[in-house]
N, C-alpha and C positions, 0 to 999 in steps of 0.2 A: 550482190548477195545481201540478204537482210541481216541486220545485227542480231536478230533472234529474239526469243521470248523467254523470260524466266518462268520456272514452273509455277511459282505462286501467282504470276499473272494469268497463266492459262487456267489454273484452278479457279481463280476468281471469275473468269469468263463463263464458266460452266457451273458455278455454285458448288464446287468441290473443295478438296483439301489436298495437301501434299504430305506424303509420308516419305521422309528422306530430306534431301537438300532442297529447300525452297528456292535457292538462288541459282540452281543449275540452269544453264542456258541451252535451249535447243533452237535449231534453225528451220526445222521442217517436220513433216509427219511421213513415216514410211512403214511398210509392212514388216512384220517380225523378221522375215528371212533376209531382207535387204537393208534394214535400218543399221545405222552406224552410231558412234558416240554422240554426234550432234543432232540426232533425230529423236523425236517422241514416237513410240509405236503404241499399239493398242492390243488388249486382250479382252475381247467381248464374247468369247466362247471358250468354255473350260477345256474343250478338246485340244486347244492350241497351247495349253500350259507348257508342255515340253519345249515347244518352239520359243515361248517367252523366256524360259530358263536358259536356252541356248543362244538367244538373240544378243547382238552387240549393241542394241538400242541404248541410248543414254538414259531414257526414262520410259515408263510404260503407263498408259491410261488403263485403269481397271475399275471394276465395280466394288461395292462395299464387301468387306470380308475376304477379298482376294489378296493373297500374299505371294510375292515373288522375291525370294531371299536375295539380299544383297543389291536390290534395285531401288532407285528412286521412283516413286509412284505418284501419279495424279489419280485421286480416287473421286469418282463421280457416281451419283445415285443411279443414273442411266447412262452407262458408258458409250453405247452406240449413238444415242442422241447427242451426248457430249462430243463425240467424234465429229458428227455432222456440223455442230456449232463451231468447233475449232477449225475444221477445214474451211468453212465459210470465212472465218476471221483471218486465217493465215494465208488463204489463197482466194481473195475476192475476185469475182469475175468482172472484167472491165467492160462497162456498157459501151455500145457503139455511139459515135457522136450523133447528137440530135440533128435533124434536118432531112430533107428529101433529096435522094440522088437525082442528078440530072437525067439519068437513064431510066428512072421510074416513070410510070404513067398513072396519073390520078385524075379521074373524071371531075369536071368542074363542080358537080353537085355533091361530091363527097366532102366530108369534113375531117380534118386531121387535127388532133389535139396538141396541146403544148408539149414541147420537148420530145415529140415523137421522132422516130428514126425509120425512114423508108429506104430500103436497100436498092441497089441497081436492078433494073428489069422487073421490079415488082409492079403489079397492076392493082389498082384500087377502083372498083366499079362505081357506077352512078349511085348516089344516095347512101353510100356506105358511111358509117360513122366510126372513126378511129379515136380512141380515148387518149388521155394524156400519158406521155412517157411510154407509149406502145412502141415495140420494136417489130418491124416487118422485114424479114430477111430477104436476101437476093432471090429473085425469081418467084416469090410468093404471089398468089392470086387471091384477091379479096372480092367476092362477087357482089353484085349490086344489092343494096339494101341490107348488107350485113353489118353487124356491130361488134367491135372489139373493145372490151372494157379497159380501164386504166391499168397501166403497168403490165399488160399482157405482152408476152414475147412469142413471136412466130419465127421459127428457124427457117432457113432457106427451103424453097420449093413446097411450102405448105399451100394447099388449095382449100379455100373456104368458098363453098357454093353460095349462090344468092340466098339472102334472108336468113343466114345462119347467125346465131347470137353466141358470142363467147364473152364470158364474164371477166372480172378484174383479176389481175395477178395470176393468170394462167400461163403455162409454159407448154407450147405446142412444138414438137420436134419435127425434124426434116421429113418431108414426104408424107405427112399426115393429110388425109382427105376428109373434110367435114362436109356432110350434106350431099354426098353422091346419091344416085338413085338407089332406092331399095330394090331387092331382088323379088319383084312381084310380077307374076305372069299367070294369065288364065289359059288353061289348056283345053282345047276342044278339037276333036277330029285330028288328033296327033299334031296339032300346031299350037304354038305358044304366043298368045297375044299379050303384049306388054300392058300392065296396069299403070297408068300415069302416077308418078310419085310427087305429090303436091304439098307435102308437109315441110317441116324444117327440123334442124338440129339446134338444141339449146345446150350450151356448156356453161355450167354455173361457175361461181368464183373459186379460185385456188385449185383448179384442176391441172394436172400434168398428163400429157398424152404423148406416148413414145413414138419413135420413128416408124413410118410406114403403117401406122394404124389407120383403119377406115371406120367411120361412123356414118351410117346412111340416114337420110331424112325419112320421116314417116310418110306413109301413103297419103294420109290426109291430116294427121295430127303431128305431134312432136316426138322426136327421139331426144331423150334428156339424160345428161350426165350430171350427177349431183355434186354439190359443193364439196371440195376437198378430196375428191376421188383421184386416185393415181392409176394410170393405165400404162402398161408396158408397151414394148415394140410389138408390131405384127399382131395386134388384136383386132377382131372384127365385131362391131356392134351393129346389128341389123335394124331395119326400119321399125319405128314405133317402140323400141325397147326403152326401158327406163332403168338407169343405174342409180341407186340411192346415194346419199352423201357418204363420204369418207370410206369408199370401197377401195379394194386393191385387186386389179386384174393383171395377172402375170402374162408373159409372152405366149402368143398363139392361142389365147383364150378366144372362144367364139360364143356370142350371145345371139340367139335367133329372134326373129321378129316378135314384137308385142310382149316379150317377157318382162316382168317387173321384178327387179332385184332390190332388196331392202338396204338399210344403212349398215355400214361397217362390215360388208360382205367381202370375203377373200376367195378369189377363184385362182387356183394355182395353175402353173404352166400347162398348156395344151388341154385344159378342161373346157367343157362346153355345156350349153343349156339349150334344149329344144324350145320351140316357140310357144307363146301364149301360156307361160307358166308363171307361178309366183314363188319367188325365193325369199324367205323371211330375213329379218334383221340378224346380223352377227353370225351368219352361216359361213362355214368353211367348206369349200369344194376342193378335194385333193387333186393333185396333178393327174392328167390324162383321164379324168373322170367325166362321165356323160350324164347329165341330169335330164330325165325324161318325165318327171312328175313334180308336183309342188313340193317344196321343202319348208318345214316349219322353222320358226325362229330358233337361233342358237344351235342348230344342228351341225354335225360334222359328217359329211358324206364322202364316199369314195367308191370307185369301181364303175363298171359298165354293165347294166345301168347302175347309177349311183344309189347306194344304200348307206345305212348307218355304218360308220367306219369300223366299229367293233365287229359287226356282222361280216363286213368285207374281209377283215383280218382273219376271222375264223374260217371263212370259206377258202382263203388262200392257204391256210394251214392244212386244210383237208386236201386241197389240190396237190400240195407237195407230198402228201402221204398216199396218193392214188397208186403209184407203182408198187408200194409195199402191200396195199390192199389187194391189188390185182394178183400179186404173187401169192398172197395168203388165200385168196379165193380159188385160184387154180389148185393149190395144195388141198384145200377142202373138197373141191370137186373130184380130185383124183382119189382121195380117201373114201368119199361117198361112193364113187363108182366101184372101188375095190370091195367095199362092204356089201353093195348090192349084188356084185358078181358072186361073192362068197355065199350070200344068203340064197341065191338061186341054185348054187351047187349043192347046198345042203337040203334043198327042198325035195 
């Protein structure tokens, strides 16, 4: 067990400060509900303040202006970012040993950089170029002519089709398929003729791709994932799509072919975009929404079809009132029928 860290040391790591005892020692980080006196916990959302007040944590990481009475606090300008930094420092991931497993297969014309690690039963195809300190997990397949940039990590069973390019410092999780055939078929006389998919996938630097996500190669050109974009598990990016830099695509998002997505775009869980669209910079697409038309920069859209989120909220409010409107309409119809009957009787 580690000897632990004093609060002033942790605060220094994240450019923060201590309110309380700077020499209090903690040995790990835990959530508010399970933390004990030797743990640092964290309060990054005010809705959990009651849990913080009831927690047994020895100290709590908070943002500026947050007070938890009677507790030692580590105060950081961006507490969630500070939490990520502290977790990295306190629980560093141990890299696998450098070298090629005797059970791996590397074609003679492939090149493998310094201090790379190639796991058992991995396959590296002809002409592939593997950068320095790359990690290729067990059972991964790197197709011929593909490129993996320095410090990129492929977890087990990743499949990289031929001629795919992955930049530096990328993290590709288990089961990802990069460069599979796009879904392209020409239909005639009730039959479907496959259109050859001859393009490639390019993943720029500092991208993370979650488990079992698939990114298809273009029909003739590129499917491209921009620098710094983070993609969750079970996401589908179709052929010829372009995802701009620093985007966030949550689980089960789908992007259809040839759609262009700008920079810093967020697509929440189970959202989707139809093909051949343009989605501007800094757009937010709400969960379970479907985009069927172009979206201007800095829009926040929701619903099916996706519209401005304020219009969507107003429509939802009206939908909730429909039973009441129906009842009132029936009442008005009955009153009108009664008045009409009375008028006929008096005629």
